[in-house]
C-alpha positions in Angstrom: -78.5 -22.5 34.1 -77.8 -18.8 34.4 -76.6 -18.3 31.0 -79.7 -20.2 30.3 -81.9 -18.1 31.4 -80.1 -15.2 30.2 -80.8 -16.6 26.8 -84.2 -16.8 27.2 -84.9 -13.5 28.3 -83.0 -12.3 25.4 -84.9 -14.1 23.4 -88.4 -13.0 24.9 -87.2 -9.6 24.5 -86.5 -9.9 20.9 -89.9 -11.4 20.3 -91.4 -8.7 21.9 -90.0 -6.4 20.0 -91.0 -8.1 16.8 -94.4 -8.0 18.2 -94.1 -4.3 19.1 -93.5 -3.6 15.3 -96.8 -6.0 14.8 -98.8 -3.6 16.8 -97.4 -0.5 14.8 -98.2 -1.9 11.5 -101.7 -3.4 12.8 -102.3 0.2 13.9 -101.2 1.8 10.5 -103.6 -0.7 8.9 -106.6 0.3 10.5 -106.9 4.1 8.4 -105.7 2.2 5.6 -108.8 0.2 5.9 -110.9 2.5 6.4 -109.8 4.4 2.9 -110.1 1.4 1.2 -106.4 1.8 0.3 -105.7 -1.8 -1.3 -102.0 -1.3 -2.6 -101.1 -0.2 1.2 -102.8 -2.9 2.8 -100.8 -5.1 0.7 -97.5 -3.9 1.5 -98.7 -3.9 5.0 -99.4 -7.5 4.4 -96.0 -7.9 3.4 -94.7 -6.3 6.1 -96.2 -7.7 8.5 -95.7 -11.9 7.1 -91.8 -10.7 7.1 -92.2 -10.4 10.8 -94.0 -13.3 11.8 -91.6 -15.2 9.7 -89.1 -14.0 12.2 -91.4 -14.4 15.3 -91.4 -18.1 13.9 -87.8 -18.4 14.1 -87.6 -17.3 17.6 -90.5 -19.4 18.8 -88.2 -22.3 17.3 -85.2 -20.8 19.5 -87.4 -20.4 22.6 -88.6 -23.5 22.4 -85.6 -25.3 22.5 -83.9 -23.2 25.4 -87.0 -23.6 27.3 -86.4 -27.6 26.6 -82.6 -27.1 28.2 -84.1 -25.1 31.0 -86.8 -28.0 31.7 -83.7 -30.3 31.5 -81.8 -28.8 34.0 -84.7 -28.4 36.3 -85.6 -32.0 35.6 -89.4 -30.7 35.1 -91.6 -32.3 31.9 -90.7 -29.5 29.1 -94.2 -30.4 27.9 -96.0 -28.9 30.9 -93.3 -26.4 31.8 -94.7 -22.8 31.4 -92.9 -19.6 31.8 -95.0 -18.6 34.8 -94.1 -22.2 36.5 -90.0 -21.3 35.9 -90.9 -17.6 37.2 -92.1 -19.0 40.7 -89.1 -21.8 40.7 -86.5 -19.0 40.5 -87.3 -17.7 44.4 -83.6 -17.9 45.2 -82.5 -16.1 42.3 -84.4 -12.8 42.6 -82.8 -10.8 39.8 -83.3 -13.4 37.5 -87.0 -14.0 38.6 -87.8 -10.3 38.0 -85.8 -9.9 34.6 -88.1 -13.0 33.9 -91.6 -11.9 34.9 -90.9 -8.3 33.0 -90.4 -9.4 29.9 -93.1 -12.0 30.6 -95.4 -8.7 31.6 -94.4 -7.1 28.2 -95.0 -9.8 26.1 -98.0 -10.4 27.3 -99.2 -6.6 27.1 -97.6 -6.6 23.6 -99.9 -9.7 22.1 -102.7 -8.7 24.3 -102.5 -5.0 22.7 -102.1 -6.5 19.1 -105.1 -9.0 18.8 -107.7 -5.7 20.5 -106.0 -3.8 17.3 -106.2 -6.7 14.9 -109.8 -7.9 16.4 -111.1 -3.9 15.5 -109.3 -4.2 12.2 -111.3 -7.6 11.2 -114.3 -5.4 12.6 -113.6 -3.0 9.8 -112.8 -5.3 7.3 -116.0 -7.2 7.8 -118.1 -3.8 7.7 -116.3 -3.2 4.2 -117.7 -6.3 2.7 -120.8 -5.8 4.1 -120.6 -2.3 2.4 -119.4 -4.0 -1.1 -122.5 -6.8 -0.8 -125.1 -4.2 0.0 -123.7 -2.3 -3.4 -123.6 -5.1 -5.4 -127.3 -6.2 -4.4 -128.4 -2.4 -5.2 -126.9 -3.1 -8.7 -128.1 -6.7 -8.9 -131.5 -4.9 -7.9 -131.5 -2.3 -10.5 -130.6 -4.6 -13.4 -134.0 -6.5 -12.3 -136.4 -3.8 -11.7 -140.0 -5.0 -12.7 -141.4 -3.6 -16.1 -143.6 -0.8 -16.6 -147.5 -1.4 -16.8 -147.3 0.5 -20.1 -149.2 -1.7 -22.6 -149.0 -1.5 -26.7 -152.0 -1.8 -28.9 -151.9 -5.8 -28.3 -152.4 -5.6 -24.5 -148.6 -6.5 -24.1 -146.4 -4.8 -22.2 -143.7 -2.6 -24.2 -140.8 -4.4 -22.2 -139.7 -1.1 -20.6 -138.1 -1.4 -17.2 -138.3 0.9 -14.2 -135.4 3.2 -13.4 -133.2 1.8 -16.2 -132.6 4.5 -19.0 -131.3 3.3 -22.3 -129.7 6.1 -23.9 -129.6 9.9 -21.4 -126.8 12.3 -21.2 -123.4 11.5 -22.8 -120.8 13.5 -20.6 -118.0 13.1 -23.4 -119.6 15.2 -26.0 
């Protein structure tokens, strides 16, 4: 049982390290979003995907180790949670403290990551709203109303407000 717990604690510790790397990347992503640097954002996203892949592998290992622990303590693997396991380890205070500490660190890291991701999501939504606003402004300029300038035959001359056909050529 002790070796299974050590494996679980070691695995959770490694998982926490990977989540901490995600936190750093998420923090790096914030100014990148603000600047609108698509290349850097793409690179950060690739790095995140690599880390998430490693975390998923660790999750599979964690589920397997937790299933082994559940078999040893004669509990249903589907209902056994880390909190329950921590409470069950009253007779093993060293293991209980290690497991509680790594659980708390992992919980704090994932909460920090969630907060940063929420902030980044709001920034991205604001950027998308700004792009949509700019596109609507461009569309509105192209569909501006015609002027009230009439020709001799009482027809409008077709000139559009705010649109100039010609003008200054900066290349000359």
